[in-house]
C-alpha angles and dihedrals in degrees: 000000000000115000116193124192091243092052092051090049092047091052091051091049091049091052092051093047092046091054092046093050091046090054092050093048092047091050090050092050091051095053089047090052089053091053092048092048090053089049091051089051088055090233109144096185093051090045092051093050092045090050091049088054093045100051098067091046092053092046091050092052089053094044092053093047100249090122133013117269092236091055090051091050091048092050092049093045094051094045091049091050091053093047092048090049088062094059 
């Protein structure tokens, strides 16, 4: 197997980016779980604050390329609909 310097560097960059994207996606999933937990508790105030904290995290994940921008918009839209249905 031929290993070029550029291929080794590319592999290192891919590993770093993979970890970075994984962290962003995990963080996004955790804030979404907090919003859903507040919705399940039927607590409109807690759901509103959790949603307000989740929206920037989801937007940031899309802005940095960890998820697609349409997916981010869809997540935010659906969460907002659920929160608004509580109140």
